[in-house]
VOFIKE-622531 format. One record per residue: residue in three letters; z, y, x of N, C-alpha, C in turn. Coordinates in steps of 0.05 Angstrom, whole numbers, padded with zeros to 5 digits, always signed. Layout:
ALAZYXZYXZYX;...
end
This chain:
MET-00032-00438-00181-00015-00432-00176+00009-00439-00186;MET+00036-00427-00172+00056-00430-00183+00073-00411-00203;LYS+00072-00425-00225+00082-00414-00251+00108-00387-00245;GLN+00103-00358-00255+00126-00347-00249+00139-00323-00267;SER+00159-00324-00270+00170-00296-00295+00188-00284-00286;TRP+00186-00260-00291+00196-00234-00281+00196-00220-00304;ILE+00221-00206-00297+00228-00186-00326+00217-00154-00312;GLY+00213-00143-00320+00193-00110-00319+00214-00094-00313;TYR+00203-00068-00305+00212-00043-00304+00231-00039-00317;GLY+00229-00037-00343+00243-00023-00366+00266-00032-00362;ALA+00260-00063-00370+00280-00087-00369+00301-00097-00356;VAL+00299-00080-00324+00315-00083-00308+00331-00059-00315;ALA+00324-00029-00316+00339-00010-00328+00362-00008-00348;ALA+00353-00029-00359+00360-00030-00390+00383-00051-00387;PHE+00374-00076-00378+00391-00091-00364+00424-00082-00351;ALA+00413-00066-00335+00428-00055-00317+00454-00036-00327;VAL+00442-00023-00347+00464-00005-00364+00469-00027-00394;ALA+00465-00048-00390+00465-00059-00424+00499-00064-00431;SER+00511-00070-00415+00538-00072-00415+00554-00046-00409;VAL+00545-00026-00411+00558+00000-00421+00560+00000-00445;ALA+00585+00001-00464+00591+00014-00485+00594+00043-00493;VAL+00573+00053-00498+00581+00084-00493+00584+00094-00539;PRO+00597+00103-00541+00599+00116-00575+00580+00141-00575;GLY+00565+00140-00596+00553+00165-00608+00544+00189-00591;PRO+00581+00204-00585+00571+00224-00578+00570+00233-00553;PHE+00568+00208-00536+00569+00205-00506+00539+00190-00499;ALA+00521+00182-00521+00493+00171-00519+00473+00195-00498;ASP+00482+00218-00491+00471+00233-00471+00478+00226-00439;ALA+00503+00215-00442+00519+00206-00417+00503+00182-00412;ARG+00503+00162-00434+00489+00130-00426+00453+00135-00417;GLU+00449+00156-00428+00421+00159-00429+00416+00174-00390;ARG+00429+00193-00385+00425+00198-00360+00436+00175-00336;LEU+00457+00156-00341+00460+00138-00329+00429+00118-00327;ARG+00431+00111-00354+00396+00099-00350+00375+00111-00328;ASP+00374+00140-00330+00349+00156-00321+00364+00149-00289;ARG+00388+00152-00276+00395+00146-00250+00398+00127-00238;VAL+00397+00102-00257+00388+00072-00248+00358+00072-00248;GLY+00340+00085-00264+00310+00074-00260+00300+00089-00243;ALA+00319+00113-00228+00307+00132-00210+00312+00111-00181;ARG+00335+00103-00186+00333+00080-00154+00318+00058-00157;LEU+00316+00049-00175+00297+00028-00171+00269+00038-00175;ALA+00267+00066-00179+00240+00080-00170+00233+00091-00134;GLU+00249+00085-00125+00256+00097-00102+00252+00073-00087;ARG+00252+00049-00095+00250+00021-00074+00224+00007-00084;MET+00206+00023-00094+00194+00001-00101+00175+00010-00078;GLY+00169-00015-00072+00148-00018-00049+00167-00016-00018;ALA+00186-00009-00017+00205-00007-00001+00215-00036+00006;ASP+00207-00052+00014+00218-00082+00015+00232-00073+00041;GLU+00254-00102+00046+00271-00100+00070+00273-00127+00078;GLY+00270-00125+00107+00278-00149+00120+00270-00142+00149;PRO+00272-00166+00167+00281-00159+00202+00251-00160+00206;LYS+00248-00137+00224+00226-00127+00243+00218-00161+00257;VAL+00197-00163+00260+00184-00185+00273+00183-00176+00306;PRO+00195-00195+00318+00193-00182+00354+00171-00188+00366;GLY+00161-00166+00384+00145-00178+00403+00122-00155+00397;SER+00124-00124+00385+00112-00109+00381+00106-00089+00400;GLU+00094-00075+00397+00085-00042+00423+00089-00023+00405;THR+00103-00007+00414+00108+00019+00405+00087+00041+00413;ILE+00069+00060+00384+00054+00080+00409+00057+00100+00377;ALA+00065+00129+00404+00062+00145+00381+00033+00157+00375;TYR+00031+00173+00356+00008+00172+00349+00005+00212+00337;GLY+00033+00214+00335+00031+00247+00328+00055+00263+00349;SER+00066+00283+00340+00089+00290+00343+00110+00296+00330;ASP+00107+00290+00309+00130+00280+00287+00155+00258+00298;ALA+00168+00255+00297+00189+00227+00304+00175+00204+00282;LEU+00166+00209+00265+00151+00188+00237+00123+00191+00244;GLN+00107+00197+00264+00082+00188+00263+00082+00162+00295;VAL+00095+00146+00288+00089+00124+00299+00088+00102+00287;LEU+00074+00075+00304+00067+00049+00298+00076+00029+00311;ASP+00079+00009+00314+00082-00013+00327+00056-00031+00315;VAL+00048-00042+00342+00022-00068+00334+00031-00093+00352;TRP+00022-00112+00344+00026-00136+00359-00001-00144+00358;ARG-00001-00159+00386-00033-00169+00387-00032-00195+00380;ALA-00061-00202+00376-00070-00223+00373-00059-00247+00402;LYS-00062-00268+00379-00056-00300+00394-00080-00309+00402;GLY-00076-00327+00417-00098-00352+00425-00128-00341+00426;THR-00135-00312+00431-00159-00301+00440-00164-00288+00461;LYS-00184-00290+00480-00184-00266+00505-00203-00251+00495;GLU-00218-00249+00481-00237-00243+00469-00231-00214+00453;PRO-00236-00199+00447-00230-00170+00426-00221-00173+00403;ALA-00203-00179+00392-00192-00180+00360-00191-00160+00346;PRO-00198-00173+00320-00206-00153+00295-00182-00143+00289;LEU-00172-00121+00281-00141-00116+00274-00139-00094+00249;ILE-00111-00109+00240-00108-00099+00213-00086-00080+00216;VAL-00091-00058+00196-00068-00028+00194-00046-00035+00176;PHE-00029-00034+00169-00007-00038+00154-00001-00016+00136;VAL+00010-00006+00121+00011+00028+00106+00039+00016+00080;HIS+00058+00017+00098+00086+00018+00077+00084+00024+00048;GLY+00102+00018+00032+00101+00034+00003+00133+00049+00006;GLY+00148+00053-00018+00165+00068-00021+00162+00090-00036;GLY+00147+00094-00056+00149+00120-00064+00142+00137-00052;TRP+00116+00145-00028+00110+00157-00007+00141+00170-00006;LYS+00166+00167-00007+00186+00184-00004+00202+00161+00017;ARG+00192+00147+00018+00221+00122+00040+00205+00092+00046;GLY+00220+00079+00062+00205+00056+00072+00193+00064+00103;SER+00188+00041+00106+00196+00039+00148+00178+00020+00155;LYS+00159+00032+00176+00143+00006+00182+00161-00022+00195;ASP+00184-00018+00209+00199-00034+00215+00210-00057+00193;ASN+00211-00052+00159+00218-00078+00151+00213-00073+00122;ALA+00184-00066+00122+00167-00070+00098+00144-00080+00098;THR+00135-00091+00112+00117-00111+00118+00124-00142+00108;GLY+00145-00141+00102+00151-00176+00095+00149-00190+00121;ARG+00161-00206+00124+00165-00219+00145+00152-00243+00151;PHE+00123-00244+00144+00096-00261+00150+00082-00257+00165;LYS+00075-00224+00152+00047-00215+00163+00054-00212+00188;ALA+00066-00203+00204+00074-00198+00233+00068-00225+00249;GLU+00074-00234+00235+00065-00275+00255+00037-00281+00246;HIS+00026-00278+00209+00015-00298+00210-00015-00286+00221;TYR-00018-00258+00214-00036-00244+00236-00045-00246+00265;PRO-00034-00242+00273-00035-00256+00301-00041-00275+00300;ALA-00028-00296+00286-00040-00324+00296-00065-00333+00285;GLN-00067-00317+00265-00099-00322+00262-00118-00310+00274;GLY-00116-00297+00301-00128-00283+00315-00133-00252+00307;TYR-00114-00232+00297-00127-00210+00291-00093-00196+00305;ALA-00113-00169+00309-00074-00155+00322-00071-00151+00296;PHE-00049-00132+00294-00038-00132+00270-00014-00107+00276;ALA-00032-00082+00256-00005-00058+00267+00009-00053+00240;SER+00029-00035+00244+00049-00033+00219+00061+00004+00221;ILE+00051+00020+00205+00058+00051+00220+00074+00062+00210;ASN+00094+00079+00208+00097+00098+00200+00094+00128+00194;TYR+00099+00142+00176+00092+00164+00163+00096+00191+00152;ARG+00094+00203+00169+00119+00234+00145+00122+00227+00117;LEU+00136+00238+00110+00144+00231+00079+00153+00241+00053;VAL+00144+00246+00029+00147+00259+00013+00187+00276+00014;PRO+00193+00301+00009+00182+00326+00009+00172+00331+00038;ALA+00186+00326+00064+00179+00330+00076+00146+00342+00086;ALA+00131+00321+00084+00097+00324+00087+00091+00318+00052;THR+00074+00322+00046+00047+00319+00024+00038+00297+00030;VAL+00023+00280+00004+00005+00254-00002-00014+00262+00019;GLU-00025+00286+00013-00052+00297+00034-00042+00288+00057;GLN-00028+00299+00078-00021+00290+00101-00002+00267+00105;GLN-00005+00247+00084+00006+00225+00088-00018+00212+00100;ALA-00037+00214+00079-00068+00208+00078-00079+00217+00112;ALA-00080+00232+00112-00085+00242+00156-00074+00223+00167;ASP-00036+00221+00160-00029+00204+00178-00040+00181+00190;VAL-00043+00169+00160-00059+00141+00164-00083+00134+00184;ALA-00106+00161+00173-00131+00167+00185-00118+00166+00228;SER-00101+00185+00226-00093+00198+00254-00073+00170+00270;ALA-00070+00148+00254-00061+00125+00262-00080+00100+00271;VAL-00104+00101+00260-00121+00090+00272-00138+00093+00286;LYS-00143+00131+00291-00151+00131+00311-00140+00122+00334;ALA-00113+00132+00343-00105+00116+00366-00103+00091+00369;LEU-00110+00076+00352-00104+00047+00355-00134+00047+00370;VAL-00158+00054+00358-00182+00056+00366-00186+00066+00391;ASP-00176+00090+00404-00165+00107+00429-00159+00080+00458;ARG-00144+00066+00433-00127+00043+00454-00143+00025+00456;ALA-00166+00015+00449-00176-00011+00433-00181-00027+00469;GLY-00187-00021+00482-00193-00035+00511-00164-00043+00521;ALA-00145-00034+00517-00121-00035+00534-00100-00054+00508;LEU-00107-00061+00489-00099-00076+00463-00103-00099+00458;GLY-00136-00099+00468-00154-00128+00469-00160-00122+00435;ILE-00167-00099+00432-00178-00093+00399-00208-00087+00397;ASP-00220-00097+00365-00249-00092+00370-00245-00078+00358;ARG-00255-00041+00356-00257-00020+00350-00276-00025+00328;ARG-00298-00040+00319-00311-00045+00306-00311-00060+00283;ARG-00281-00083+00278-00272-00095+00261-00241-00084+00252;ILE-00241-00074+00238-00213-00063+00228-00203-00058+00194;VAL-00188-00061+00182-00181-00073+00159-00158-00053+00154;LEU-00164-00037+00128-00135-00024+00115-00117-00039+00097;MET-00089-00040+00104-00084-00046+00088-00053-00039+00076;GLY-00046-00048+00056-00023-00018+00043-00020-00038+00015;HIS+00015-00025+00018+00024-00036-00005+00042-00022-00022;SER+00028-00017-00053+00050+00006-00072+00040+00038-00071;ALA+00060+00053-00048+00050+00079-00046+00028+00081-00017;GLY+00033+00056-00004+00014+00045+00021-00008+00028+00003;ALA-00018+00024-00014-00032+00016-00027-00065+00035-00034;HIS-00046+00068-00048-00056+00089-00059-00063+00098-00037;LEU-00055+00101-00008-00055+00112+00008-00078+00106+00024;VAL-00086+00075+00027-00111+00062+00041-00126+00060+00026;ALA-00124+00058-00002-00157+00067-00022-00160+00099-00023;LEU-00146+00114-00017-00151+00155-00019-00166+00158+00011;VAL-00150+00142+00029-00165+00141+00062-00194+00126+00057;GLY-00206+00102+00040-00226+00080+00034-00240+00094+00021;THR-00234+00124+00006-00254+00133-00015-00259+00168-00011;ASP-00256+00176+00001-00246+00208+00015-00246+00199+00043;GLU-00277+00214+00054-00281+00212+00077-00264+00231+00105;ARG-00266+00248+00082-00242+00275+00103-00223+00270+00115;TYR-00200+00243+00111-00188+00245+00124-00194+00231+00146;LEU-00215+00212+00146-00227+00198+00177-00239+00215+00190;LYS-00250+00236+00172-00266+00259+00196-00243+00271+00206;GLY-00224+00279+00196-00204+00291+00212-00189+00286+00231;ALA-00198+00255+00232-00186+00241+00261-00201+00233+00273;GLY-00230+00244+00270-00261+00237+00287-00262+00209+00281;LEU-00258+00199+00259-00273+00175+00249-00293+00178+00221;THR-00305+00163+00213-00313+00148+00191-00311+00131+00173;PHE-00328+00124+00156-00326+00107+00147-00339+00080+00154;ALA-00352+00089+00172-00372+00064+00198-00345+00047+00217;ASP-00328+00063+00210-00292+00050+00231-00290+00037+00224;ILE-00291+00030+00197-00273+00019+00176-00291-00009+00159;SER-00280-00032+00163-00297-00052+00151-00293-00057+00126;GLY-00259-00051+00122-00254-00065+00095-00224-00047+00075;VAL-00217-00048+00064-00187-00042+00049-00178-00056+00028;ILE-00150-00071+00039-00141-00083+00027-00116-00071+00010;PRO-00115-00057-00013-00094-00048-00028-00078-00067-00041;ILE-00052-00070-00047-00036-00086-00052-00019-00070-00080;ASP-00033-00082-00102-00014-00074-00131-00001-00050-00131;GLY-00024-00033-00117-00011+00003-00125-00025-00001-00155;ALA-00011+00033-00161-00025+00031-00187-00021+00062-00206;ALA-00033+00080-00172-00037+00106-00179-00063+00114-00176;TYR-00079+00094-00172-00103+00104-00168-00122+00132-00172;ASP-00113+00131-00204-00126+00152-00224-00101+00161-00233;VAL-00091+00190-00209-00055+00192-00210-00052+00214-00236;ALA-00079+00222-00255-00066+00237-00281-00064+00210-00301;ALA-00077+00189-00300-00081+00175-00317-00049+00156-00323;GLN-00046+00147-00294-00023+00137-00289+00005+00154-00300;MET+00007+00182-00303+00018+00201-00303+00025+00204-00337;LYS+00002+00204-00348+00007+00194-00373+00011+00168-00381;ASP+00008+00147-00369+00007+00119-00383+00027+00105-00370;GLY+00027+00111-00340+00052+00094-00327+00075+00084-00329;PRO+00101+00063-00328+00128+00068-00330+00141+00094-00329;PRO+00164+00104-00352+00179+00127-00348+00192+00132-00316;ILE+00210+00108-00315+00219+00115-00290+00206+00120-00264;MET+00178+00114-00269+00166+00126-00236+00150+00161-00243;GLN+00160+00182-00267+00161+00192-00272+00159+00217-00256;LYS+00186+00215-00251+00195+00235-00224+00190+00230-00201;THR+00186+00208-00194+00170+00206-00168+00146+00210-00162;TYR+00125+00208-00187+00095+00216-00187+00102+00252-00192;ALA+00111+00266-00200+00106+00300-00203+00123+00301-00179;GLN+00136+00283-00163+00148+00298-00140+00124+00301-00107;ALA+00107+00270-00116+00086+00261-00097+00056+00277-00102;PHE+00054+00285-00126+00026+00291-00144+00031+00316-00153;GLY+00058+00336-00156+00049+00361-00168+00038+00361-00201;ALA+00035+00386-00205+00020+00390-00240+00003+00397-00244;ASP-00017+00402-00214-00039+00413-00215-00058+00392-00218;PRO-00077+00393-00244-00103+00372-00250-00122+00370-00233;ALA-00121+00398-00218-00147+00399-00188-00131+00377-00169;ARG-00110+00384-00161-00102+00363-00145-00105+00337-00138;GLN-00081+00331-00168-00085+00301-00174-00106+00293-00178;LYS-00127+00301-00178-00161+00281-00184-00166+00281-00156;ALA-00153+00302-00136-00173+00299-00108-00156+00279-00092;VAL-00131+00270-00100-00107+00254-00085-00123+00223-00100;SER-00138+00225-00116-00138+00198-00128-00163+00184-00130;PRO-00156+00158-00112-00178+00140-00102-00203+00142-00122;THR-00196+00134-00152-00217+00130-00168-00234+00152-00179;GLN-00216+00167-00174-00230+00197-00182-00243+00212-00155;GLN-00248+00199-00124-00258+00194-00110-00279+00180-00101;ALA-00277+00157-00116-00301+00135-00103-00332+00136-00111;VAL-00344+00156-00114-00358+00166-00109-00378+00158-00079;ALA-00400+00153-00081-00409+00139-00064-00406+00170-00042;PRO-00408+00161-00013-00393+00140+00006-00369+00136-00001;ASN-00361+00104+00007-00331+00090+00015-00340+00072+00037;ALA-00305+00064+00036-00308+00039+00055-00326+00010+00043;PRO-00334-00002+00054-00355-00018+00042-00337-00042+00033;GLN-00324-00043+00042-00305-00072+00012-00283-00078+00020;PHE-00273-00076-00015-00255-00077-00018-00234-00106-00034;LEU-00219-00114-00026-00209-00125-00035-00174-00115-00054;LEU-00179-00117-00074-00152-00112-00101-00137-00128-00108;LEU-00110-00122-00094-00095-00152-00102-00070-00132-00121;TYR-00064-00157-00142-00052-00146-00161-00040-00165-00174;VAL-00007-00163-00182+00012-00191-00208+00001-00177-00227;GLN+00015-00183-00248+00005-00179-00279+00023-00165-00297;ARG+00026-00137-00275+00041-00104-00297+00017-00106-00298;ALA+00018-00081-00322-00003-00075-00350-00014-00052-00335;ASP+00001-00036-00319-00002-00009-00317-00020-00015-00282;GLY-00015-00033-00266-00024-00035-00239-00048-00055-00243;VAL-00051-00071-00265-00079-00083-00266-00110-00070-00279;ARG-00084-00058-00299-00103-00030-00314-00120-00011-00292;GLN-00095-00003-00271-00114+00016-00250-00130+00002-00223;ALA-00124-00020-00222-00134-00035-00202-00168-00044-00218;LYS-00169-00048-00237-00200-00054-00252-00213-00027-00260;ALA-00201-00005-00264-00215+00025-00257-00221+00019-00240;LEU-00203+00025-00219-00216+00034-00181-00241+00014-00179;GLY-00240-00018-00175-00253-00034-00187-00283-00034-00189;ALA-00281-00015-00222-00317-00011-00226-00317+00012-00221;ALA-00302+00032-00205-00319+00058-00198-00318+00060-00169;LEU-00307+00038-00158-00321+00025-00124-00347+00019-00132;GLU-00353+00000-00142-00372-00015-00149-00393+00003-00157;SER-00385+00017-00178-00416+00049-00185-00429+00055-00152;GLY-00400+00060-00135-00401+00077-00114-00417+00058-00088;GLY-00419+00038-00091-00432+00027-00082-00424+00004-00066;SER-00387-00004-00064-00381-00010-00037-00371-00045-00060;ARG-00376-00067-00046-00367-00098-00050-00342-00097-00054;VAL-00338-00105-00083-00307-00112-00082-00297-00135-00098;GLU-00277-00146-00096-00256-00164-00101-00237-00163-00114;HIS-00228-00181-00129-00205-00175-00130-00189-00201-00136;GLY-00162-00190-00138-00135-00222-00125-00125-00218-00148;SER-00126-00227-00174-00101-00231-00194-00081-00250-00192;PHE-00047-00240-00189-00039-00276-00184-00008-00262-00193;PRO+00002-00287-00210+00032-00283-00230+00054-00259-00212;GLY+00067-00256-00232+00086-00243-00226+00088-00217-00247;GLU+00111-00202-00257+00113-00180-00264+00127-00166-00268;GLY+00131-00135-00272+00154-00114-00255+00163-00116-00231;LEU+00187-00109-00224+00201-00089-00201+00188-00118-00178;LYS+00203-00147-00193+00205-00174-00180+00177-00178-00165;GLY+00162-00183-00187+00127-00190-00179+00120-00166-00162;HIS+00120-00143-00170+00104-00127-00147+00125-00134-00114;ALA+00147-00129-00111+00157-00142-00091+00142-00153-00071;GLU+00149-00185-00092+00139-00203-00080+00115-00216-00066;ILE+00091-00204-00084+00061-00199-00063+00067-00188-00044;ASN+00082-00178-00035+00079-00159-00008+00099-00174+00010;ARG+00126-00187-00004+00143-00187+00019+00131-00223+00027;SER+00122-00237+00006+00109-00261+00014+00083-00270+00018;LEU+00065-00249+00026+00033-00240+00036+00040-00255+00067;GLY+00021-00275+00071+00027-00285+00102+00039-00315+00104;ASP+00056-00315+00084+00068-00339+00077+00049-00366+00076;PRO+00039-00388+00092+00021-00395+00085+00016-00415+00054;ALA+00052-00417+00043+00054-00432+00020+00048-00414-00005;TYR+00046-00388+00003+00035-00367-00020+00010-00363-00025;ALA+00004-00362-00058-00025-00373-00069-00052-00348-00051;PRO-00025-00316-00047-00053-00300-00044-00057-00302-00010;THR-00043-00303+00011-00043-00310+00032-00073-00323+00027;ALA-00075-00344+00021-00113-00358+00029-00129-00343+00011;THR-00126-00326-00015-00148-00314-00021-00150-00292+00009;VAL-00126-00272+00022-00135-00251+00036-00143-00267+00061;ASP-00138-00294+00070-00152-00312+00093-00182-00310+00093;ALA-00193-00318+00061-00214-00321+00069-00228-00290+00069;TRP-00215-00268+00051-00236-00252+00051-00232-00244+00082;LEU-00212-00239+00095-00217-00226+00125-00239-00235+00145;LYS-00246-00270+00137-00261-00283+00157-00284-00269+00146;ARG-00295-00269+00118-00316-00265+00107-00322-00230+00125;VAL-00308-00222+00120-00312-00183+00127-00310-00181+00158;PHE-00296-00195+00182-00292-00198+00207-00311-00209+00212;ALA-00332-00230+00201-00344-00241+00215-00374-00229+00226;ARG-00383-00230+00254-00398-00217+00268-00425-00214+00247;
end
């Protein structure tokens, strides 16, 4: 793998305000500036930007303006194709199906013979995290209902999500209530690929995670321990769960810690779990694994391709 060197969350925020020389009496102002910079960075977590790949079809899966998805059909096959459903990040409060997939996924996966969908979902604070997970399940159901027309094999579906989207696909893959609410079950999901999430155990992340993310977590998850547990995939990973998981992550201490704990819980719950650990640190590494996934020159692409072939094999 190509060695990469990135700076971390705190270093990014500190660098952004390092040139502001503030005397002692104005230390509070400097701290507020640092907090604002950190908040902006936190909001951008997972909300990558880039041009939308052409050739998709847009489908509404609910009545809200954000309950829409784009789907790209598989190329080079006349048989019903496996489906990958991508869920964007953005701190549960921003992001879009149009620009958060990175520029490679919607080209690479259809070229591999898979249909690829990217979904929008309702955002915090207008919606709850629970409603977002329900939106993920509803989007899958809309695609299943149109499987024949779209050339999709409804028996072979993988959920993929980055950052906040990683949390959401992991939650849908561990708490069957969301799928059942849409008329589906774990039997309809072949596997789940969470990409560099770090809130699989919400209470632990709110205790030990990066300070710049704490306001984002508080807004998404609140202060009620029972609710935090209910929306924590690690805490919900008692059997049954989706059958297979591929946990991808870069070298962020909290992300690695959270992914390993989730993997252990899933294995105890009977799921088959594989890990993909790759170079990259901080916000840059976190963004890069999403931005570049699907690029044949990027190491995680080969890992995901091999896993998909195994999971989708008849």
